Backbone as CSV, one residue per row, in Angstrom:
resi,resn,N_x,N_y,N_z,CA_x,CA_y,CA_z,C_x,C_y,C_z
1,UNK,-8.381,-5.691,-12.213,-7.784,-5.720,-10.872,-7.845,-4.324,-10.263
2,UNK,-8.247,-4.226,-8.996,-8.204,-2.939,-8.314,-7.476,-3.099,-6.983
3,UNK,-7.155,-1.975,-6.370,-6.342,-2.011,-5.159,-7.049,-2.715,-4.007
4,UNK,-8.387,-2.584,-3.926,-9.115,-3.250,-2.849,-9.006,-4.768,-2.986
5,UNK,-9.180,-5.280,-4.224,-9.035,-6.713,-4.443,-7.633,-7.182,-4.070
6,UNK,-6.633,-6.405,-4.459,-5.253,-6.773,-4.181,-4.979,-6.758,-2.678
7,UNK,-5.468,-5.744,-1.991,-5.275,-5.656,-0.543,-5.949,-6.832,0.163
8,UNK,-7.168,-7.158,-0.249,-7.877,-8.286,0.364,-7.118,-9.583,0.132
9,UNK,-6.675,-9.801,-1.102,-5.945,-11.036,-1.402,-4.672,-11.145,-0.569
10,UNK,-3.906,-10.052,-0.462,-2.645,-10.080,0.291,-2.912,-10.447,1.750
11,UNK,-3.945,-9.868,2.343,-4.237,-10.168,3.750,-4.674,-11.626,3.931
12,UNK,-5.499,-12.131,3.028,-5.921,-13.529,3.130,-4.720,-14.455,2.981
13,UNK,-3.857,-14.164,2.006,-2.689,-15.012,1.759,-1.730,-14.979,2.943
14,UNK,-1.502,-13.801,3.519,-0.558,-13.684,4.624,-1.104,-14.307,5.910
15,UNK,-2.408,-14.166,6.145,-2.998,-14.679,7.383,-3.457,-16.131,7.247
16,UNK,-3.542,-16.620,6.001,-3.910,-18.011,5.777,-5.350,-18.335,6.107
17,UNK,-6.224,-17.318,6.109,-7.616,-17.558,6.501,-8.479,-16.376,6.064
18,UNK,-9.647,-16.687,5.478,-10.603,-15.634,5.154,-11.186,-15.033,6.428
19,UNK,-11.408,-15.867,7.425,-11.997,-15.377,8.683,-11.072,-14.374,9.366
20,UNK,-9.774,-14.754,9.513,-8.829,-13.838,10.170,-8.644,-12.561,9.363
21,UNK,-8.598,-12.685,8.030,-8.432,-11.491,7.189,-9.639,-10.571,7.305
22,UNK,-10.853,-11.159,7.345,-12.058,-10.336,7.479,-12.071,-9.586,8.803
23,UNK,-11.650,-10.260,9.881,-11.574,-9.596,11.180,-10.548,-8.471,11.160
24,UNK,-9.398,-8.729,10.553,-8.337,-7.719,10.516,-8.762,-6.496,9.702
25,UNK,-9.454,-6.743,8.578,-9.851,-5.642,7.689,-11.178,-5.013,8.096
26,UNK,-11.877,-5.672,9.043,-13.186,-5.207,9.498,-14.185,-5.145,8.341
27,UNK,-14.249,-6.232,7.573,-15.221,-6.361,6.489,-15.936,-7.699,6.656
28,UNK,-17.093,-7.819,6.045,-17.842,-9.070,6.100,-17.120,-10.139,5.281
29,UNK,-17.080,-11.355,5.799,-16.353,-12.414,5.097,-16.915,-12.697,3.708
30,UNK,-18.254,-12.719,3.500,-18.760,-12.961,2.136,-18.273,-11.915,1.138
31,UNK,-18.208,-10.636,1.584,-17.724,-9.584,0.690,-16.251,-9.780,0.378
32,UNK,-15.472,-10.185,1.386,-14.047,-10.450,1.179,-13.857,-11.605,0.201
33,UNK,-14.589,-12.697,0.403,-14.483,-13.851,-0.486,-14.868,-13.479,-1.911
34,UNK,-15.912,-12.675,-2.055,-16.371,-12.279,-3.385,-15.315,-11.466,-4.123
35,UNK,-14.646,-10.550,-3.421,-13.607,-9.734,-4.063,-12.424,-10.589,-4.512
36,UNK,-12.012,-11.524,-3.660,-10.879,-12.375,-4.022,-11.247,-13.279,-5.193
37,UNK,-12.492,-13.804,-5.184,-12.912,-14.657,-6.286,-12.976,-13.877,-7.590
38,UNK,-13.430,-12.631,-7.552,-13.451,-11.799,-8.752,-12.045,-11.580,-9.290
39,UNK,-11.081,-11.445,-8.376,-9.691,-11.289,-8.799,-9.210,-12.558,-9.507
40,UNK,-9.557,-13.713,-8.973,-9.162,-14.972,-9.609,-9.797,-15.104,-10.994
41,UNK,-11.061,-14.720,-11.105,-11.748,-14.803,-12.402,-11.088,-13.881,-13.413
42,UNK,-10.761,-12.663,-12.973,-10.139,-11.705,-13.894,-8.777,-12.189,-14.367
43,UNK,-8.001,-12.792,-13.464,-6.666,-13.264,-13.822,-6.693,-14.657,-14.449
44,UNK,-7.861,-15.293,-14.391,-8.050,-16.630,-14.953,-7.076,-17.645,-14.349
45,UNK,-6.844,-17.508,-13.048,-5.962,-18.433,-12.325,-6.472,-18.584,-10.899
46,UNK,-6.356,-19.794,-10.380,-6.631,-19.990,-8.960,-5.451,-19.472,-8.154
47,UNK,-5.728,-18.596,-7.212,-4.678,-17.989,-6.399,-4.554,-18.647,-5.031
48,UNK,-5.657,-19.242,-4.554,-5.675,-19.823,-3.218,-6.259,-21.239,-3.269
49,UNK,-5.722,-22.082,-2.433,-6.276,-23.431,-2.265,-6.983,-23.479,-0.921
50,UNK,-8.299,-23.724,-0.937,-9.087,-23.773,0.282,-9.031,-25.169,0.883
51,UNK,-8.930,-25.234,2.204,-8.990,-26.508,2.907,-9.640,-26.281,4.270
52,UNK,-9.784,-27.329,5.032,-10.479,-27.223,6.305,-9.783,-26.352,7.326
53,UNK,-8.485,-26.148,7.160,-7.716,-25.352,8.126,-7.530,-23.905,7.694
54,UNK,-7.963,-23.557,6.495,-7.775,-22.201,5.995,-7.443,-22.221,4.518
55,UNK,-6.466,-21.416,4.112,-6.071,-21.362,2.707,-4.548,-21.321,2.596
56,UNK,-4.056,-21.805,1.465,-2.653,-21.663,1.098,-2.596,-21.123,-0.318
57,UNK,-1.478,-20.513,-0.681,-1.357,-19.932,-2.018,-0.908,-20.974,-3.035
58,UNK,-1.425,-20.854,-4.242,-0.914,-21.626,-5.366,0.366,-20.965,-5.861
59,UNK,0.994,-21.553,-6.880,2.195,-20.917,-7.441,1.854,-19.539,-7.992
60,UNK,0.717,-19.423,-8.689,0.290,-18.111,-9.186,0.022,-17.159,-8.025
61,UNK,-0.581,-17.684,-6.952,-0.839,-16.847,-5.785,0.423,-16.354,-5.133
62,UNK,1.459,-17.204,-5.062,2.733,-16.784,-4.461,3.371,-15.663,-5.276
63,UNK,3.272,-15.783,-6.590,3.851,-14.722,-7.436,3.087,-13.417,-7.280
64,UNK,1.750,-13.502,-7.256,0.961,-12.279,-7.101,1.176,-11.673,-5.723
65,UNK,1.352,-12.511,-4.700,1.598,-11.993,-3.355,2.855,-11.140,-3.327
66,UNK,3.909,-11.604,-3.990,5.157,-10.826,-4.026,4.936,-9.489,-4.721
67,UNK,4.248,-9.506,-5.866,3.953,-8.248,-6.573,3.021,-7.373,-5.744
68,UNK,2.005,-7.997,-5.145,1.011,-7.228,-4.410,1.594,-6.469,-3.241
69,UNK,2.497,-7.109,-2.499,3.137,-6.417,-1.381,3.856,-5.165,-1.861
70,UNK,4.603,-5.304,-2.963,5.338,-4.156,-3.486,4.421,-3.061,-3.977
71,UNK,3.326,-3.435,-4.661,2.388,-2.438,-5.190,1.722,-1.672,-4.052
72,UNK,1.230,-2.384,-3.049,0.568,-1.718,-1.927,1.546,-0.844,-1.148
73,UNK,2.800,-1.318,-1.035,3.825,-0.520,-0.369,4.038,0.793,-1.112
74,UNK,4.104,0.732,-2.437,4.346,1.938,-3.215,3.160,2.889,-3.207
75,UNK,1.951,2.352,-3.176,0.767,3.210,-3.061,0.791,3.979,-1.740
76,UNK,1.144,3.261,-0.664,1.243,3.924,0.638,2.323,4.991,0.624
77,UNK,3.460,4.687,-0.038,4.539,5.673,-0.120,4.093,6.916,-0.885
78,UNK,3.319,6.725,-1.959,2.852,7.874,-2.739,1.956,8.779,-1.894
79,UNK,1.068,8.192,-1.119,0.203,8.983,-0.240,1.024,9.747,0.794
80,UNK,2.029,9.058,1.353,2.867,9.697,2.370,3.707,10.819,1.770
81,UNK,4.162,10.616,0.527,4.959,11.631,-0.146,4.164,12.927,-0.267
82,UNK,2.901,12.802,-0.661,2.059,13.993,-0.791,1.743,14.588,0.577
83,UNK,1.558,13.726,1.569,1.254,14.207,2.919,2.415,14.999,3.502
84,UNK,3.654,14.589,3.154,4.824,15.264,3.714,4.954,16.705,3.228
85,UNK,4.285,17.038,2.124,4.334,18.413,1.628,3.664,19.364,2.606
86,UNK,2.867,18.820,3.516,2.109,19.668,4.445,2.830,19.910,5.754
87,UNK,3.992,19.266,5.968,4.671,19.491,7.240,5.839,18.564,7.443
88,UNK,6.083,18.157,8.699,7.217,17.316,9.070,7.071,15.945,8.431
89,UNK,8.205,15.245,8.217,8.153,13.908,7.620,7.231,12.975,8.401
90,UNK,6.327,12.331,7.670,5.404,11.376,8.279,5.406,10.116,7.437
91,UNK,4.669,9.116,7.895,4.536,7.900,7.116,5.447,6.799,7.619
92,UNK,5.676,5.843,6.750,6.431,4.646,7.107,7.554,4.443,6.103
93,UNK,8.717,4.008,6.593,9.826,3.672,5.712,10.358,2.309,6.132
94,UNK,10.694,1.490,5.128,11.179,0.131,5.389,12.645,0.035,4.980
95,UNK,13.459,-0.528,5.863,14.901,-0.634,5.652,15.307,-2.100,5.733
96,UNK,16.172,-2.533,4.830,16.693,-3.894,4.850,18.131,-3.926,5.329
97,UNK,18.434,-4.840,6.272,19.779,-4.944,6.838,20.274,-6.381,6.756
98,UNK,21.553,-6.596,6.425,22.125,-7.938,6.519,22.212,-8.355,7.984
99,UNK,22.097,-9.649,8.275,22.134,-10.099,9.674,23.403,-9.712,10.412
100,UNK,24.545,-9.692,9.711,25.810,-9.410,10.390,25.867,-8.006,10.962
101,UNK,25.181,-7.055,10.331,25.168,-5.688,10.872,23.859,-5.362,11.567
102,UNK,22.808,-6.118,11.246,21.521,-5.846,11.872,21.564,-5.970,13.374
103,UNK,22.294,-6.967,13.873,22.311,-7.202,15.312,23.053,-6.120,16.081
104,UNK,23.941,-5.366,15.408,24.675,-4.326,16.131,24.194,-2.915,15.788
105,UNK,23.409,-2.776,14.709,22.986,-1.440,14.297,21.518,-1.149,14.583
106,UNK,20.698,-2.178,14.746,19.253,-1.956,14.806,18.851,-0.993,15.921
107,UNK,19.343,-1.203,17.132,18.949,-0.340,18.250,19.385,1.099,17.998
108,UNK,20.609,1.280,17.529,21.104,2.636,17.250,20.268,3.314,16.174
109,UNK,19.935,2.588,15.110,19.158,3.172,14.022,17.748,3.535,14.475
110,UNK,17.145,2.688,15.299,15.803,2.996,15.811,15.848,4.245,16.689
111,UNK,16.842,4.343,17.564,16.967,5.522,18.431,17.154,6.791,17.604
112,UNK,18.018,6.714,16.610,18.288,7.889,15.767,17.054,8.262,14.948
113,UNK,16.368,7.257,14.431,15.164,7.512,13.634,14.102,8.218,14.469
114,UNK,13.870,7.741,15.675,12.837,8.356,16.515,13.194,9.775,16.913
115,UNK,14.499,10.015,17.068,14.929,11.369,17.419,14.694,12.330,16.262
116,UNK,14.979,11.862,15.024,14.881,12.744,13.859,13.471,12.833,13.289
117,UNK,12.718,11.727,13.365,11.420,11.681,12.694,10.343,11.190,13.669
118,UNK,9.987,11.979,14.652,9.070,11.516,15.707,7.664,11.201,15.208
119,UNK,7.273,11.721,14.049,5.924,11.476,13.542,5.877,10.323,12.539
120,UNK,7.008,9.731,12.255,7.068,8.658,11.260,7.290,7.312,11.940
121,UNK,7.120,6.239,11.167,7.342,4.884,11.683,8.386,4.181,10.819
122,UNK,9.066,3.217,11.441,10.183,2.522,10.791,9.964,1.020,10.842
123,UNK,10.264,0.353,9.737,10.269,-1.101,9.693,11.645,-1.579,9.271
124,UNK,12.177,-2.598,9.943,13.486,-3.145,9.605,13.331,-4.635,9.313
125,UNK,13.835,-5.050,8.156,13.799,-6.461,7.765,15.225,-6.942,7.567
126,UNK,15.541,-8.096,8.132,16.868,-8.672,7.954,16.838,-9.701,6.831
127,UNK,17.884,-9.697,6.019,17.970,-10.659,4.928,19.341,-10.620,4.303
128,UNK,19.653,-11.640,3.528,20.903,-11.648,2.786,20.869,-10.563,1.721
129,UNK,22.037,-10.166,1.242,22.123,-9.072,0.268,21.290,-9.343,-0.972
130,UNK,21.260,-10.609,-1.429,20.478,-10.931,-2.625,18.997,-10.723,-2.367
131,UNK,18.533,-11.038,-1.147,17.125,-10.817,-0.809,16.802,-9.336,-0.721
132,UNK,17.716,-8.573,-0.105,17.494,-7.130,0.027,17.416,-6.478,-1.348
133,UNK,18.262,-6.900,-2.265,18.218,-6.364,-3.636,16.877,-6.669,-4.296
134,UNK,16.367,-7.890,-4.093,15.066,-8.264,-4.652,13.952,-7.446,-4.027
135,UNK,14.028,-7.215,-2.710,12.995,-6.433,-2.036,12.991,-4.993,-2.536
136,UNK,14.159,-4.439,-2.800,14.229,-3.084,-3.347,13.607,-3.032,-4.739
137,UNK,13.910,-4.044,-5.552,13.391,-4.063,-6.920,11.873,-4.210,-6.935
138,UNK,11.323,-4.991,-6.002,9.879,-5.211,-5.976,9.125,-4.129,-5.217
139,UNK,9.856,-3.251,-4.520,9.201,-2.165,-3.781,8.799,-2.517,-2.378
140,UNK,9.238,-3.666,-1.859,8.861,-4.052,-0.492,9.606,-3.236,0.554
141,UNK,10.807,-2.771,0.237,11.549,-1.898,1.141,11.998,-0.657,0.371
142,UNK,12.377,0.370,1.111,12.763,1.640,0.491,14.279,1.806,0.384
143,UNK,14.991,1.352,1.410,16.446,1.525,1.482,17.033,0.235,2.037
144,UNK,18.232,-0.132,1.573,18.853,-1.336,2.092,20.363,-1.198,2.179
145,UNK,20.965,-2.014,3.045,22.415,-2.157,3.093,22.759,-3.511,2.492
146,UNK,23.692,-3.539,1.549,24.057,-4.778,0.858,25.571,-4.893,0.796
147,UNK,26.039,-6.130,0.714,27.467,-6.392,0.577,27.830,-6.609,-0.886
148,UNK,28.935,-6.013,-1.286,29.531,-6.228,-2.607,28.504,-6.172,-3.740
149,UNK,27.771,-5.063,-3.874,26.733,-5.011,-4.910,27.330,-5.034,-6.316
150,UNK,26.720,-5.805,-7.196,27.126,-5.825,-8.597,26.445,-4.671,-9.314
151,UNK,27.120,-4.044,-10.292,26.482,-2.956,-11.040,25.219,-3.446,-11.735
152,UNK,24.132,-2.729,-11.547,22.867,-3.085,-12.180,22.044,-1.823,-12.394
153,UNK,21.338,-1.723,-13.515,20.508,-0.529,-13.738,19.310,-0.451,-12.798
154,UNK,19.022,-1.539,-12.070,17.853,-1.546,-11.181,18.116,-0.853,-9.854
155,UNK,19.411,-0.716,-9.454,19.735,-0.182,-8.139,20.739,0.960,-8.221
156,UNK,20.581,1.897,-7.319,21.605,2.913,-7.072,22.347,2.510,-5.806
157,UNK,23.658,2.425,-5.870,24.431,2.007,-4.703,25.554,3.002,-4.424
158,UNK,25.958,3.036,-3.160,27.070,3.898,-2.743,27.804,3.198,-1.600
159,UNK,29.090,2.964,-1.797,29.896,2.266,-0.786,29.966,3.096,0.494
160,UNK,29.845,2.420,1.641,29.900,3.086,2.938,31.165,2.741,3.711
161,UNK,31.509,1.457,3.758,32.638,1.035,4.572,33.146,-0.308,4.065
162,UNK,34.447,-0.543,4.204,35.053,-1.834,3.884,35.289,-2.590,5.184
163,UNK,34.776,-3.815,5.278,34.916,-4.628,6.479,35.890,-5.776,6.218
164,UNK,37.004,-5.850,6.938,37.936,-6.970,6.766,37.262,-8.300,7.092
165,UNK,37.664,-9.345,6.389,37.141,-10.679,6.630,38.135,-11.503,7.437
166,UNK,37.600,-12.418,8.240,38.410,-13.260,9.118,38.009,-14.719,8.932
167,UNK,38.982,-15.593,9.102,38.698,-17.019,9.190,38.349,-17.299,10.649
168,UNK,37.137,-17.785,10.911,36.641,-17.940,12.272,36.459,-19.421,12.580
169,UNK,37.194,-19.887,13.575,37.132,-21.289,13.962,36.998,-21.446,15.458
170,UNK,37.133,-22.670,15.967,37.008,-22.902,17.410,38.140,-22.252,18.188
171,UNK,37.879,-21.858,19.402,38.855,-21.122,20.211,40.031,-21.978,20.642
172,UNK,40.006,-23.260,20.355,41.128,-24.125,20.730,42.368,-23.873,19.881
173,UNK,42.199,-23.123,18.769,43.350,-22.823,17.909,44.315,-21.868,18.615
174,UNK,45.543,-21.776,18.071,46.587,-20.947,18.693,46.206,-19.468,18.654
175,UNK,46.414,-18.812,19.789,46.085,-17.391,19.903,47.346,-16.537,19.871
176,UNK,47.244,-15.367,19.244,48.304,-14.365,19.290,48.004,-13.363,20.393
177,UNK,46.752,-12.984,20.513,46.262,-12.146,21.612,45.045,-12.863,22.182
178,UNK,44.526,-12.420,23.325,43.323,-13.072,23.869,42.125,-13.032,22.924
179,UNK,42.117,-12.060,21.994,40.969,-11.916,21.113,41.228,-12.375,19.678
180,UNK,42.477,-12.622,19.318,42.793,-12.827,17.903,43.767,-13.972,17.704
181,UNK,43.569,-14.745,16.617,44.481,-15.812,16.262,45.531,-15.332,15.278
182,UNK,46.417,-16.232,14.894,47.499,-15.886,13.961,46.928,-15.592,12.579
183,UNK,47.486,-14.630,11.862,47.028,-14.350,10.495,47.180,-15.580,9.600
184,UNK,46.350,-15.634,8.576,46.408,-16.732,7.620,46.415,-16.152,6.216
185,UNK,47.307,-16.657,5.379,47.370,-16.178,4.001,46.189,-16.670,3.186
186,UNK,45.790,-15.893,2.216,44.655,-16.267,1.373,44.885,-17.622,0.717
187,UNK,46.127,-17.889,0.295,46.419,-19.161,-0.371,46.149,-20.357,0.551
188,UNK,46.347,-20.166,1.854,46.108,-21.249,2.815,44.619,-21.499,3.051
189,UNK,43.797,-20.546,2.671,42.361,-20.655,2.947,41.759,-21.884,2.262
190,UNK,42.270,-22.201,1.068,41.729,-23.340,0.335,41.945,-24.666,1.027
191,UNK,42.852,-24.721,1.982,43.115,-25.958,2.700,42.230,-26.158,3.908
192,UNK,41.343,-25.228,4.194,40.452,-25.339,5.356,39.035,-25.716,4.912
193,UNK,38.411,-26.558,5.718,37.008,-26.911,5.500,36.148,-25.723,5.938
194,UNK,35.405,-25.161,4.998,34.665,-23.936,5.266,33.170,-24.203,5.409
195,UNK,32.559,-23.433,6.285,31.102,-23.439,6.455,30.610,-22.099,5.918
196,UNK,29.938,-22.134,4.774,29.544,-20.908,4.095,28.084,-20.975,3.663
197,UNK,27.460,-19.812,3.483,26.110,-19.807,2.900,26.170,-20.301,1.448
198,UNK,25.025,-20.725,0.946,24.960,-21.168,-0.444,24.976,-19.977,-1.390
199,UNK,25.334,-20.236,-2.633,25.264,-19.178,-3.640,23.811,-18.755,-3.818
200,UNK,23.564,-17.462,-4.144,24.511,-16.405,-4.489,24.852,-15.482,-3.330
201,UNK,25.073,-15.997,-2.131,25.485,-15.146,-1.023,26.715,-14.339,-1.412
202,UNK,26.716,-13.047,-1.074,27.754,-12.148,-1.572,29.142,-12.491,-1.042
203,UNK,29.251,-12.834,0.250,30.564,-13.160,0.807,31.065,-14.477,0.214
204,UNK,30.174,-15.457,0.049,30.563,-16.732,-0.568,31.137,-16.483,-1.969
205,UNK,30.427,-15.698,-2.765,30.876,-15.428,-4.137,32.190,-14.653,-4.129
206,UNK,32.333,-13.742,-3.177,33.541,-12.925,-3.084,34.755,-13.794,-2.757
207,UNK,34.613,-14.684,-1.772,35.727,-15.556,-1.378,36.088,-16.502,-2.516
208,UNK,35.106,-17.099,-3.165,35.373,-17.993,-4.298,36.140,-17.274,-5.393
209,UNK,35.708,-16.038,-5.678,36.351,-15.274,-6.746,37.804,-14.951,-6.408
210,UNK,38.061,-14.553,-5.152,39.428,-14.192,-4.778,40.347,-15.410,-4.785
211,UNK,39.829,-16.564,-4.361,40.635,-17.781,-4.419,40.912,-18.177,-5.868
212,UNK,39.918,-18.038,-6.725,40.114,-18.366,-8.138,41.164,-17.469,-8.772
213,UNK,41.229,-16.215,-8.322,42.221,-15.275,-8.882,43.648,-15.762,-8.664
214,UNK,43.879,-16.542,-7.593,45.243,-17.021,-7.321,45.366,-18.524,-7.599
215,UNK,44.384,-19.057,-8.342,44.468,-20.443,-8.758,44.123,-21.461,-7.695
216,UNK,43.382,-21.061,-6.653,43.002,-21.973,-5.589,41.502,-22.251,-5.639
217,UNK,41.122,-23.441,-5.174,39.713,-23.804,-5.133,39.201,-23.744,-3.696
218,UNK,37.942,-23.387,-3.566,37.329,-23.297,-2.251,36.919,-24.697,-1.785
219,UNK,37.035,-24.939,-0.484,36.681,-26.226,0.098,35.481,-26.031,1.027
220,UNK,34.285,-26.194,0.473,33.063,-25.965,1.250,32.625,-27.278,1.882
221,UNK,32.750,-27.351,3.205,32.337,-28.560,3.919,30.841,-28.580,4.165
222,UNK,30.277,-27.420,4.484,28.851,-27.324,4.784,28.304,-26.030,4.192
223,UNK,27.123,-26.091,3.611,26.417,-24.893,3.152,25.282,-24.620,4.133
224,UNK,25.383,-23.517,4.849,24.397,-23.170,5.876,23.961,-21.720,5.657
225,UNK,22.672,-21.500,5.461,22.166,-20.145,5.205,21.641,-19.509,6.487
226,UNK,22.535,-19.308,7.453,22.151,-18.659,8.698,23.389,-18.413,9.530
227,UNK,23.663,-17.154,9.868,24.884,-16.812,10.586,24.955,-17.479,11.960
228,UNK,23.909,-17.452,12.800,24.018,-18.115,14.113,24.362,-19.595,13.992
229,UNK,23.745,-20.290,13.027,24.025,-21.721,12.852,25.457,-21.948,12.386
230,UNK,25.945,-21.091,11.501,27.331,-21.201,11.024,28.306,-21.067,12.189
231,UNK,28.068,-20.073,13.052,28.966,-19.843,14.179,28.884,-20.979,15.197
232,UNK,27.706,-21.518,15.397,27.546,-22.646,16.311,28.356,-23.842,15.812
233,UNK,28.264,-24.127,14.517,29.008,-25.250,13.936,30.511,-25.005,13.983
234,UNK,30.936,-23.756,13.735,32.363,-23.430,13.791,32.899,-23.613,15.214
235,UNK,32.125,-23.185,16.208,32.562,-23.335,17.600,32.696,-24.802,17.991
236,UNK,31.894,-25.672,17.363,31.935,-27.106,17.673,32.973,-27.855,16.838
237,UNK,33.721,-27.131,15.994,34.797,-27.754,15.253,34.407,-28.429,13.957
238,UNK,33.243,-28.096,13.408,32.808,-28.712,12.151,33.410,-28.040,10.925
239,UNK,34.118,-26.953,11.107,34.702,-26.226,10.000,34.960,-24.783,10.407
240,UNK,35.306,-23.956,9.417,35.599,-22.542,9.672,34.645,-21.656,8.875
241,UNK,34.302,-20.535,9.477,33.494,-19.530,8.795,34.409,-18.439,8.252
242,UNK,33.930,-17.723,7.254,34.611,-16.532,6.749,33.622,-15.381,6.855
243,UNK,33.857,-14.512,7.844,32.924,-13.436,8.140,33.690,-12.231,8.676
244,UNK,32.990,-11.105,8.804,33.572,-9.945,9.465,33.448,-10.111,10.970
245,UNK,34.164,-9.291,11.729,34.068,-9.361,13.185,32.677,-9.004,13.689
246,UNK,31.922,-8.230,12.890,30.568,-7.883,13.319,29.708,-9.115,13.515
247,UNK,29.998,-10.186,12.793,29.188,-11.394,12.879,29.286,-12.045,14.247
248,UNK,30.415,-11.865,14.937,30.594,-12.537,16.228,30.630,-11.575,17.406
249,UNK,30.570,-10.272,17.124,30.774,-9.299,18.193,29.773,-9.466,19.327
250,UNK,28.510,-9.782,19.010,27.491,-9.936,20.050,26.938,-11.353,20.096
251,UNK,27.663,-12.294,19.528,27.185,-13.666,19.525,27.453,-14.318,20.885
252,UNK,26.502,-15.094,21.412,26.713,-15.734,22.720,27.876,-16.724,22.736
253,UNK,28.320,-17.183,21.568,29.441,-18.124,21.492,30.773,-17.416,21.278
254,UNK,30.787,-16.100,21.445,31.990,-15.311,21.141,33.246,-15.885,21.803
255,UNK,33.158,-16.305,23.073,34.333,-16.797,23.792,34.822,-18.138,23.247
256,UNK,33.963,-18.841,22.498,34.341,-20.146,21.955,34.861,-20.060,20.521
257,UNK,34.974,-18.836,20.009,35.389,-18.636,18.620,36.684,-17.838,18.559
258,UNK,37.487,-18.134,17.550,38.752,-17.431,17.388,38.871,-16.924,15.954
259,UNK,38.854,-15.602,15.762,39.018,-15.050,14.419,40.499,-14.916,14.049
260,UNK,40.815,-15.195,12.796,42.182,-15.049,12.292,42.152,-14.123,11.075
261,UNK,42.920,-13.040,11.077,42.925,-12.134,9.918,43.381,-12.858,8.660
262,UNK,42.723,-12.583,7.551,43.119,-13.136,6.255,44.006,-12.096,5.567
263,UNK,45.235,-12.505,5.217,46.223,-11.566,4.667,46.807,-12.115,3.367
264,UNK,47.606,-11.270,2.750,48.351,-11.623,1.523,47.457,-12.163,0.404
265,UNK,46.531,-11.400,-0.121,46.181,-10.034,0.271,45.105,-10.007,1.347
266,UNK,44.963,-8.854,1.948,43.918,-8.652,2.946,42.561,-8.708,2.258
267,UNK,41.647,-9.498,2.791,40.309,-9.581,2.223,39.375,-8.639,2.973
268,UNK,38.620,-7.855,2.225,37.638,-6.948,2.825,36.406,-6.921,1.942
269,UNK,35.251,-6.965,2.563,33.984,-6.914,1.844,33.400,-5.514,1.977
270,UNK,32.764,-5.026,0.932,32.249,-3.658,0.909,30.777,-3.625,1.277
271,UNK,30.452,-2.831,2.288,29.060,-2.611,2.674,28.584,-1.319,2.014
272,UNK,27.489,-1.413,1.268,26.996,-0.261,0.513,25.537,0.003,0.843
273,UNK,25.115,1.231,0.637,23.703,1.588,0.750,23.091,1.488,-0.639
274,UNK,21.874,0.946,-0.703,21.235,0.732,-2.004,19.793,1.228,-1.972
275,UNK,19.369,1.811,-3.080,17.978,2.222,-3.278,17.572,1.841,-4.691
276,UNK,16.291,1.819,-4.949,15.803,1.468,-6.281,16.073,2.605,-7.258
277,UNK,16.543,2.231,-8.445,16.743,3.223,-9.501,15.490,3.381,-10.348
278,UNK,14.465,2.597,-10.066,13.265,2.573,-10.901,12.105,3.364,-10.320
279,UNK,12.259,3.843,-9.086,11.190,4.640,-8.491,11.816,5.692,-7.575
280,UNK,11.225,6.868,-7.502,11.810,7.925,-6.666,11.613,7.636,-5.190
281,UNK,12.565,8.110,-4.386,12.428,8.020,-2.938,11.458,9.079,-2.444
282,UNK,10.666,8.724,-1.449,9.871,9.748,-0.786,10.830,10.644,0.008
283,UNK,10.387,11.863,0.369,11.266,12.708,1.190,11.725,12.009,2.470
284,UNK,10.824,11.256,3.122,11.207,10.549,4.339,12.263,9.498,4.037
285,UNK,12.058,8.688,2.996,13.030,7.648,2.650,14.374,8.265,2.273
286,UNK,14.347,9.403,1.591,15.597,10.078,1.235,16.355,10.539,2.471
287,UNK,15.628,11.055,3.456,16.274,11.498,4.692,16.790,10.321,5.512
288,UNK,16.068,9.186,5.459,16.542,7.992,6.161,17.808,7.458,5.486
289,UNK,17.853,7.509,4.153,19.064,7.082,3.443,20.256,7.940,3.852
290,UNK,20.027,9.241,3.980,21.097,10.132,4.417,21.503,9.821,5.861
291,UNK,20.535,9.488,6.700,20.839,9.106,8.081,21.736,7.869,8.104
292,UNK,21.442,6.886,7.257,22.261,5.678,7.195,23.683,6.004,6.747
293,UNK,23.816,6.902,5.784,25.156,7.285,5.314,25.978,7.907,6.434
294,UNK,25.329,8.595,7.347,26.032,9.222,8.469,26.314,8.225,9.591
295,UNK,25.294,7.439,9.943,25.359,6.626,11.158,26.152,5.344,10.969
296,UNK,25.957,4.654,9.855,26.555,3.323,9.690,28.087,3.354,9.737
297,UNK,28.774,4.178,8.931,30.247,4.184,9.022,30.741,4.568,10.408
298,UNK,30.074,5.544,11.038,30.508,5.981,12.361,30.360,4.865,13.392
299,UNK,29.222,4.192,13.378,28.981,3.116,14.351,29.942,1.950,14.157
300,UNK,30.160,1.560,12.920,31.045,0.431,12.673,32.491,0.777,13.025
301,UNK,32.898,2.003,12.790,34.250,2.425,13.159,34.405,2.448,14.669
302,UNK,33.387,2.975,15.381,33.487,3.048,16.842,33.516,1.667,17.484
303,UNK,32.872,0.700,16.830,32.824,-0.662,17.381,33.984,-1.500,16.914
304,UNK,34.907,-0.876,16.181,36.113,-1.580,15.794,35.969,-2.509,14.625
305,UNK,35.012,-2.192,13.692,34.803,-3.065,12.537,36.024,-3.060,11.651
């Protein structure tokens, strides 16, 4: 296996076509096909299924695609690391953000990044904490923000801010202020039909664990792996969400939702910065990690998180 074969395979798999990949890479299609076929022969596995509409990956191809993205990402990082020795930070850095903070932090982070690193480029991917952890381990991203990280030798983590959790339901419920409903005790939470992401979502696991600590069981009415869909269902009265205020701060249904503080005890989820413990950060990625440590707590505090 060589890097050219891997790069060709990744482009074909992502674009779903030898023709489109050849155009993108500016190589002849027969040469591209030959390199990918040599890779299949060497690995003794079919990686792609050819059909009249293009190609799709086999199970072996899907696994290699995940590894290949990380390998090519790390090769690019190594080149950029050496290039940075010659001057100002250059290259590309990839950051993973949870959806609840991505919608309120992305613009600020892009503005700050361009101000500090005008010769570099930034990529931002949104995903659940479990996905971000996997992307860090595979090398697809350089830095990530995750909720409630479990200790693991694969990641270095550092807590940034604690975000209180709220029971979020339809706005028809009783209000204490125009923006907030009456507090609800943790013990009462088990009596509400909840709309939560499926396991191993970090907030889902956190809420289940805290209820178990006081001998209560969670009542999951719907498992939905998407914050906008969860909020839409909560606004329509299908159940209640358990999220931070950041989840609804810029949501178009904000006026139809009513958050209630969870008390006795107060529930708060920890947002942490995470990097891979298995590979060194490039100078650019290290500086971006430091930027996140400065910007994220300040922004969330200013927005009333």
